[in-house]
N, C-alpha and C positions, 0 to 999 in steps of 0.2 A: 383640364388647363383652360381657362376661360381667353376667348378671342378679343375682348375689350383692351386697349391700352392701358399698359400699368405703368409704373416706377418705382423704384429703391429708394429710400427715404434715408440720409446718412445725417449722422450730427443731431443738434436740438436735443429737448429735454429727456431726462433718463425715463420720465415715465410715457413717453410716447410709444405706447406699446404695437401699434400697427405701421409698421415698415415698408408695406408692398401696399400702394394704395393705386385706387384706377385714376386714370388723369384724361379728362375728357373736355374740352379738347387737348391733345398733347400740345405743352407751350413752351416756353422758357421759364415761366415760374409758377408755382402752386401754391394754394394756402391750404392749412389742414388743422381743422377745428381743435381747440385743446386747450383746457386751464383758463377758462373764460375771456378766449382771443382765439388768435390763429398763429399757427407757426408758418412763415415763409419759408421756401425753400426755391432755389435756382438751378434748373438745370445745367450739368458739367456735359462735357464731353465724354465720359466714363460710363463703361456699359458691364456690368457685372451678371456672371449666372447666379440664378437661385433656383428655387424648385420650382417657380414658375415660368422657368426660361432666362434670356438673357434680357436684363433690362435696363433702362436708361436709370444714371444715378442722380438723383438731384440731393445737392448741399443745403444743409440749412441756412439760412440768413438772419433771421431776427424773429423774437415775440412780437406780434401786433395785439394790441387790446381790442375788444370788440366795441 
């Protein structure tokens, strides 16, 4: 298990395969490159148990073109 902070992504496009992503630095919003642009996710107060430990859940907000 890595010691770098990670987040669990919830929602967004079906084609977004990576659902556990590094977050540097941890914040309130992250962007994940996908489909010629970015998917935006915002932090929630929820945490979920994953194979990589308990992680903060970030919910999908929108797609932003590059």
